[in-house]
VORONU-431087 format. One record per residue (C-alpha): x, y, z; residue in one letter. Coordinates in steps of 0.05 Angstrom, whole numbers, plus 5000, padded with zeros to 4 digits. Example, Ala and Ser with C-alpha at 12.3 -4.5 7.8 and 13.67 -1.06 7.14 Angstrom:
residues 2
524649105156A;527349795143S;
end
This chain:
residues 224
227316779257M;232416899203T;237116319188D;244216579200P;246916029154Y;242716209094A;246816399031Q;246917139020Q;247317418949P;254117688929Y;253918448924P;252618628852Q;257119148822Q;255019638769P;255319328699G;254918618726Q;249518108720S;248117568770G;251517478835G;258817368815Y;263817888795P;266117928723Q;273617778719Q;278218128671P;279517708608G;272617378611Y;266017568581G;266418148532T;272018038481P;277418568476P;276619138427Q;278418948356G;277818198369Y;275417848306G;276618448262Q;281318408201P;288318588222Q;293418938177P;297518428138G;292217878147Y;285817698111G;283018408114G;287618658059Q;289618307994P;296518007993Y;301518517969G;297319107992G;301719258053Q;308719548051P;313818998048G;309218498014Y;309018337940G;314118857917G;319918497883Q;327118757878P;328618977808G;321819307796Y;320320037808P;317620207878P;310320027885G;310119557825Y;306618897838Q;308518347788P;301817997798Y;297718617800G;296419137746P;300119127680A;307619207688A;311019847665P;314419507607Y;320019887572A;318320167503S;321719927440W;324820617430G;328020607499A;330919907486R;333720127419V;336820747450G;340120327505A;342819847453F;345920407412L;349520697472I;352320017491D;354319887418Y;358220537417L;361820337481I;364119697448V;364519887375G;367920577374V;374420397411P;374919727375A;373720067308G;379120577321I;384120027337L;382119647274Y;382820277231G;389620457258I;391919737250G;389919707177I;392420417159A;399020397195V;400519667194G;399519547120S;405719507077S;405919657003G;406619116950M;412419136900T;411618786833C;416918666779T;415818406709S;420318006663D;419218256591D;423717766556S;421517516489L;420716786510D;416916916574S;412917416612Y;412917356688N;410717836743T;413417756813T;410518126872C;413518196941T;411218527006G;404118727021G;399618497078G;399918717150L;406118847190S;407118587260A;404719257288A;398319217246G;396818507270V;397818707343I;393119297336L;387718857304L;388518347360L;388018907412L;381619147379G;378618457381G;380718347453L;377619007475Y;371118837440A;370818157475L;372318437545I;367519017537A;361918557514T;363018087573L;363018687620W;356318927592L;353418227600L;355918197671Y;352618857687R;346218637653E;346117977690G;347818207760T;343718847766N;339618857702G;342719497675Q;348219647625T;350520367618P;345620437560G;339920167602K;341820637658Q;341321237612V;334620987585A;332020837656N;330320107640I;332219447671R;332518717649L;329418227699V;326217537704R;318817567692E;317317077749A;320317467807D;323318117782G;330417897799Q;336617987755P;337717377711I;345117257727G;351517307686F;350816607656G;343716707633M;345417387605A;350417037559I;345116527540V;340217087525R;345217427480R;346116777442I;338616687438A;338117337400H;340016917340I;332716697340V;330717437334D;335117517273A;333316877235I;326417097209P;328917737176C;330218067244Y;322818057260I;324417847331G;327718507345Y;321518877322L;316718427361W;316518887422P;313019417379L;306419037383W;307518507437D;303518587501E;309618487545K;314418837497R;318518197491Q;323217967436T;323417227417F;329517137462A;325617457520D;320016957510K;324716367507I;328116567573L;322016877607S;325217567615T;322318257610I;325118957606V;321619457653V;321920197667K;325820407729V;
end
C-alpha cells in the first residue's frame, strides 16, 4: 500500500536541476557580470571621453599620454612680434610726435668783447605738449602690456598667440596660469636674457620647447 504521507518530488521544470525551482536572481549570474565595464578597470584611465582631457589643451590631448603638441619656436616668435607691434607701434608714434612737435629750438648769444668771451643759450628741450605726448606714449605702453598679460594669464592667449594658434598653460594640469603668474613669468624672462639671450633660443632644441622662464614656472606653450 502506498503511503499517502510520503514526500513527493517537486515537479521539475525544463532547465532545472533537482527538485526545487530556480528563482530569478539566483544561480546563473546576469549577462556581463564580472566583465570590464566602460570607465572602469577594462580601459586605461583617460581612454574614455570626459577623462584625462584637460582644459587648455587641444581636444583629445592627454597630458600624461603621448608627447604633447608643443608649439614651435617659430610660432612663438611670430606671436611675440604681433604682440610687440600692438604695444610698440602706437607708443612709438606718440613718442615721435612728442619729440618732433614738442621740441623747441635753442637760441645762443655770444659776447665778443675784448676782455671776455661768453656764450649764453636759452630755450631748447621739450615743451609742455611734448612732455604730455611722451607721457601718453608711456601710459599706453604700460596699459597695453598689462592687457596682454591679463589675456595670457586668464585664457593663455594674447592676440599674437591667437593668430599663431598656440596657448600658454601650466604643465601640470593644462590650465591658464593666472594674471599674477603671467606677470611673474614676464619678469622671469630676465633669466632668458642674462646668458646672451640663450634662454630665448632654448626652445629650438629643448624637448618641451621651453625657455628658462618656462622651466622655472613649469609652463609650456602648446598648439591649439
